[in-house]
C-alpha angles and dihedrals in degrees: 000000000000114000108226120238100265090061095056124101128206117246126207112220130195138054096270136116127198107177114146113221095028136099101220113196120190119222111194112195117196105211133200117259091247094058097105089059097052114081122222100025094118091049090055092051094050091047090061090063095039091052090061095041093248119153117232110219098182139001126194130178125202120192108175115193111264095357142087115287129224136215117204118197122184110198133179111241098168108158090001101070090135088072092070094087096044091047090051092052093047092048091051089061093058114109114272094006104132101179139357125212123190122207117193121217117275088225133341109303097010127090129166130186102241094169101070119083141185105026110226138188119195088350095305127106115263136185131205121221115194117210097265089058101045092039090054091049099046097039089043091058091051092046094050100039106021115207089349086068089069088059092051091049090047093052092048090048092047093057091044090051093051091052091046091055091050089053093047091049089059089058096050137001092199106111093210092048090050090057092049091047093050092052093046096048093044089057096040091053091054101245092124138276107303119206114186096204096180132001115179107185093182094054090031093229131129144177118207131181126199120198116204096000109203089220103046095042087069088067103044109155094024090120094223140069114279105177109130110136096032092047089052092045092056094042093049093049091052091045089057091048092049095044094245110156102184125065091216090063091066125075114199121178130182105218098171130030137176087223088071096041103271118138091240141359116262127195128194112202130182139161116239114248114250 
């Protein structure tokens, strides 16, 4: 069941700390592949810091499929920087910890994990675009090409959506599970909250709503629909599901948009009859 917007909570991604007045050190623990199956390991790691009265500012766990996992702890060592080496040695003695790397702050209050690369999601490379970057890209396309920019964004989104469906289909062949997965990943990746209101595979028609679209929120007050990339993403995903090979065989319309004052963006998608 879809959780409505008021029940959602923001989530801070990344291995980054910006805490003025602190000296955030990063401890990167390379863990054995069997770590997720051994209870209590995380407790032992946290106890090392607690035993020395060191505050943990952030804790992240990476468990890539088939590979060695990593535990990243960002801790404040302001005025106690000399503890970095002893903490590292003690952490290296924790069960299943294979190696410990320590990354000092770039400057006071700012620390970035410069050890991890590339960033992956489900085993595939991923990138993160903060708002200044994607806003510059999307608004730049509109500024340079006008309404034709929406077509360019749609075509790019359509191809991305088709490839996304192909990837999801590898994970599950269950049509209902694919819908649930698409909604969950759309939200997790920050595009918005996707609600597939109706998907009729037999008639090849669908209605989708997107709450807080990352794309359309850039144009609030524009007075007109502005969904290009997201519209294409949804249309391409459905094209893949319906076995439609050509973009021209899909009609996708945005009938509501937060850019023109609607509470959400709504897309009507159908495959043209042959």
